[in-house]
C-alpha positions as a Markdown table, in Angstrom:
| # | Residue | x | y | z |
|---|---|---|---|---|
| 1 | Pro | -17.2 | -17.7 | -21.4 |
| 2 | Arg | -17.1 | -14.7 | -18.5 |
| 3 | Ala | -16.4 | -15.6 | -14.9 |
| 4 | Phe | -19.5 | -13.0 | -13.8 |
| 5 | Thr | -22.8 | -12.1 | -15.3 |
| 6 | Val | -24.7 | -9.0 | -15.4 |
| 7 | Pro | -27.2 | -9.5 | -11.9 |
| 8 | Leu | -30.6 | -9.1 | -13.0 |
| 9 | Ala | -32.2 | -4.8 | -12.3 |
| 10 | Gly | -32.8 | -4.9 | -8.3 |
| 11 | Thr | -30.3 | -8.2 | -7.6 |
| 12 | Phe | -27.3 | -8.4 | -5.9 |
| 13 | Gly | -25.9 | -11.3 | -8.2 |
| 14 | Asn | -23.9 | -14.9 | -7.5 |
| 15 | Ala | -20.4 | -13.5 | -6.3 |
| 16 | Gly | -19.6 | -14.3 | -2.8 |
| 17 | Arg | -18.3 | -12.1 | 0.0 |
| 18 | Ser | -14.8 | -10.6 | -0.2 |
| 19 | Thr | -14.4 | -12.4 | -3.9 |
| 20 | Phe | -11.6 | -10.0 | -5.0 |
| 21 | Arg | -8.8 | -10.5 | -2.5 |
| 22 | Gly | -4.9 | -8.7 | -3.1 |
| 23 | Pro | -1.6 | -9.6 | -2.7 |
| 24 | Gly | 0.3 | -9.9 | 0.5 |
| 25 | Leu | 2.1 | -7.1 | 2.1 |
| 26 | Phe | 6.1 | -7.3 | 3.5 |
| 27 | Asn | 7.8 | -4.2 | 4.7 |
| 28 | Leu | 10.5 | -3.5 | 6.6 |
| 29 | Asp | 11.6 | -0.7 | 8.3 |
| 30 | Thr | 14.8 | 0.2 | 11.3 |
| 31 | Ser | 16.2 | 2.9 | 12.7 |
| 32 | Leu | 19.5 | 3.4 | 14.3 |
| 33 | Phe | 21.0 | 6.2 | 16.7 |
| 34 | Lys | 24.0 | 6.9 | 18.4 |
| 35 | Arg | 24.2 | 9.2 | 21.7 |
| 36 | Ile | 27.1 | 11.4 | 22.1 |
| 37 | Pro | 27.9 | 13.3 | 25.0 |
| 38 | Ile | 29.1 | 16.4 | 25.2 |
| 39 | Arg | 29.2 | 18.1 | 28.1 |
| 40 | Glu | 27.0 | 16.7 | 31.9 |
| 41 | Ser | 23.9 | 17.9 | 30.6 |
| 42 | Val | 24.2 | 18.3 | 26.8 |
| 43 | Thr | 24.2 | 15.2 | 24.2 |
| 44 | Leu | 24.0 | 15.4 | 20.4 |
| 45 | Gln | 22.2 | 12.3 | 19.0 |
| 46 | Phe | 22.3 | 11.1 | 15.4 |
| 47 | Arg | 20.3 | 9.2 | 14.0 |
| 48 | Ala | 19.5 | 7.1 | 10.5 |
| 49 | Glu | 16.1 | 5.5 | 10.1 |
| 50 | Ala | 15.5 | 3.4 | 6.6 |
| 51 | Phe | 11.8 | 2.6 | 5.3 |
| 52 | Asn | 11.4 | -0.3 | 3.0 |
| 53 | Val | 14.9 | -1.2 | 3.4 |
| 54 | Leu | 14.5 | -4.6 | 1.2 |
| 55 | Asn | 12.6 | -2.4 | -1.0 |
| 56 | His | 10.2 | -4.8 | -2.0 |
| 57 | Val | 7.7 | -4.0 | -4.3 |
| 58 | Asn | 4.4 | -4.2 | -2.6 |
| 59 | Phe | 1.4 | -4.0 | -5.4 |
| 60 | Ala | -1.9 | -2.6 | -4.1 |
| 61 | Phe | -5.2 | -3.9 | -4.6 |
| 62 | Pro | -6.9 | -4.9 | -8.2 |
| 63 | Asn | -9.3 | -3.0 | -9.5 |
| 64 | Gln | -12.7 | -4.7 | -8.1 |
| 65 | Val | -15.3 | -2.3 | -10.1 |
| 66 | Val | -16.4 | -5.7 | -12.6 |
| 67 | Phe | -19.5 | -3.9 | -14.1 |
| 68 | Leu | -19.9 | -0.4 | -15.3 |
| 69 | Gly | -23.6 | 0.3 | -13.9 |
| 70 | Asn | -23.7 | 3.9 | -15.1 |
| 71 | Ser | -26.7 | 4.5 | -17.9 |
| 72 | Ala | -23.8 | 5.8 | -20.7 |
| 73 | Asn | -22.0 | 2.7 | -20.3 |
| 74 | Tyr | -23.7 | -0.2 | -19.0 |
| 75 | Gly | -21.3 | -3.6 | -19.1 |
| 76 | Tyr | -18.2 | -4.8 | -18.1 |
| 77 | Ser | -15.1 | -2.7 | -17.0 |
| 78 | Glu | -12.2 | -3.4 | -19.0 |
| 79 | Ser | -9.8 | -3.1 | -15.8 |
| 80 | Ala | -11.4 | -5.5 | -13.7 |
| 81 | Gly | -8.6 | -7.1 | -11.7 |
| 82 | Glu | -6.0 | -5.1 | -13.1 |
| 83 | Ile | -2.9 | -4.0 | -10.5 |
| 84 | Thr | -1.9 | -0.4 | -11.7 |
| 85 | Asn | 0.0 | 0.8 | -8.4 |
| 86 | Thr | 2.1 | -0.1 | -5.7 |
| 87 | Ala | 0.6 | -0.1 | -2.2 |
| 88 | Thr | 4.5 | 1.5 | -0.4 |
| 89 | Ala | 6.8 | 3.7 | -1.7 |
| 90 | Ser | 10.2 | 2.4 | -2.3 |
| 91 | Arg | 12.9 | 2.6 | -0.2 |
| 92 | Gln | 13.4 | 6.1 | 2.1 |
| 93 | Ile | 16.3 | 6.7 | 4.0 |
| 94 | Gln | 16.9 | 9.9 | 6.6 |
| 95 | Phe | 18.7 | 10.9 | 8.6 |
| 96 | Ala | 18.7 | 13.4 | 12.3 |
| 97 | Leu | 20.9 | 15.1 | 14.4 |
| 98 | Lys | 19.4 | 16.6 | 17.6 |
| 99 | Leu | 21.0 | 18.3 | 20.5 |
| 100 | Leu | 19.9 | 17.5 | 23.8 |
| 101 | Phe | 19.5 | 19.7 | 26.4 |
């Protein structure tokens, strides 16, 4: 049997509020920098930044369309509840060099 039924026209159905929820999110970003004095008023700064350091996969919310309500194709969505992409990017590392004067 199906978990949901098509509601009658003009009604909201029996699904509760916030019925569909997504997986949790875990992300670790870090930044390191080193200041190198060149002269009294001039400093060189090297910076390294990493996003999603542990390269943890964070899945996006599942497809929440349960019913197809358009006139051409009324019924159940085949992709309801499927997770098809990620919420965050994979590991990214960037470097910067700044001259402060």
